[in-house]
C-alpha positions as CSV (number, residue, x, y, z in Angstrom):
1,X,105.8,126.1,91.4
2,X,106.2,123.9,94.5
3,X,103.6,123.3,97.1
4,X,104.4,124.4,100.7
5,X,104.1,121.7,103.3
6,X,104.0,122.5,107.0
7,X,106.3,119.7,108.3
8,X,107.0,117.0,105.8
9,X,105.5,115.2,102.8
10,X,106.4,111.7,103.9
11,X,103.6,110.5,106.3
12,X,101.7,108.8,103.5
13,X,104.7,106.9,102.1
14,X,105.7,105.9,105.6
15,X,102.2,104.7,106.3
16,X,102.3,102.6,103.1
17,X,105.7,101.2,104.0
18,X,104.2,99.8,107.2
19,X,100.8,98.8,105.6
20,X,101.1,96.8,102.4
21,X,100.9,93.2,101.4
22,X,104.7,92.7,102.0
23,X,105.0,94.5,105.3
24,X,106.1,92.3,108.2
25,X,106.1,95.0,111.0
26,X,109.8,95.0,111.2
27,X,111.6,95.6,107.9
28,X,111.0,99.0,106.3
29,X,111.0,99.0,102.5
30,X,108.9,100.5,99.8
31,X,107.4,97.9,97.5
32,X,108.4,98.7,93.9
33,X,111.5,100.7,94.8
34,X,115.0,99.7,94.1
35,X,116.6,97.4,96.7
36,X,119.1,100.1,97.6
37,X,116.3,102.7,98.1
38,X,117.4,105.4,100.4
39,X,114.1,107.2,100.9
40,X,114.8,110.2,98.8
41,X,111.8,112.3,97.8
42,X,112.9,112.1,94.1
43,X,112.8,108.3,94.4
44,X,109.3,108.4,95.9
45,X,108.0,110.8,93.3
46,X,109.5,108.8,90.5
47,X,107.9,105.6,91.7
48,X,104.5,107.3,92.1
49,X,104.9,108.8,88.6
50,X,105.8,105.4,87.1
51,X,102.8,103.7,88.8
52,X,100.3,106.5,87.9
53,X,101.6,107.3,84.5
54,X,102.0,111.1,85.2
55,X,104.4,113.4,87.0
56,X,104.0,113.7,90.8
57,X,105.0,116.4,93.3
58,X,106.2,115.3,96.7
59,X,102.8,116.0,98.2
60,X,100.8,114.2,95.4
61,X,103.1,111.2,95.6
62,X,102.7,111.1,99.4
63,X,98.9,111.2,99.0
64,X,99.1,108.5,96.4
65,X,101.0,106.1,98.8
66,X,98.7,107.0,101.7
67,X,95.8,105.9,99.4
68,X,97.6,102.7,98.6
69,X,98.1,101.9,102.3
70,X,94.4,102.7,103.1
71,X,93.3,100.5,100.2
72,X,95.4,97.6,101.6
73,X,93.7,97.9,105.0
74,X,90.2,98.1,103.3
75,X,90.8,95.1,100.9
76,X,92.8,92.9,103.3
77,X,91.3,93.3,106.8
78,X,92.5,89.9,108.1
79,X,96.0,90.3,106.9
80,X,96.1,93.9,108.2
81,X,94.8,92.7,111.7
82,X,97.5,90.0,111.8
83,X,100.1,92.6,110.9
84,X,98.9,95.0,113.6
85,X,98.9,92.2,116.2
86,X,102.5,91.4,115.1
87,X,103.5,95.0,115.5
88,X,101.9,95.1,118.9
89,X,103.8,92.0,119.9
90,X,107.1,93.6,118.8
91,X,106.2,96.8,120.7
92,X,105.5,95.0,123.9
93,X,108.4,92.5,123.6
94,X,111.5,93.1,125.7
95,X,114.6,94.6,124.0
96,X,115.1,97.0,121.2
97,X,114.6,95.9,117.6
98,X,116.5,97.3,114.7
99,X,115.8,96.8,111.0
100,X,119.3,97.7,109.8
101,X,121.9,97.9,112.6
102,X,123.3,95.7,115.3
103,X,123.1,98.0,118.4
104,X,125.3,95.6,120.4
105,X,128.2,96.1,117.9
106,X,127.8,99.9,117.9
107,X,127.9,100.1,121.7
108,X,131.4,98.7,122.0
């Protein structure tokens, strides 16, 4: 039986994508996932199951990755602060940043 989720069960995994030892504030990828990862729930639950050793629902996998992201912040405060400063710099910098598309090519 599935668990009802009000909006989406992806906040935790997205938090982890942006807050892990490999995050650079710009490129979005899930550490441990295949290089061609598409963000499918089945891929997220499979990776969480592989790492924990037992099956995961979408909600439990999301909570698992949220926990990993929070653990990164707790265990690596200096790296996390540096990452947040980089993200702030990217936010305040002029121009739009993309991690997978050249907007100038799409506009023509």
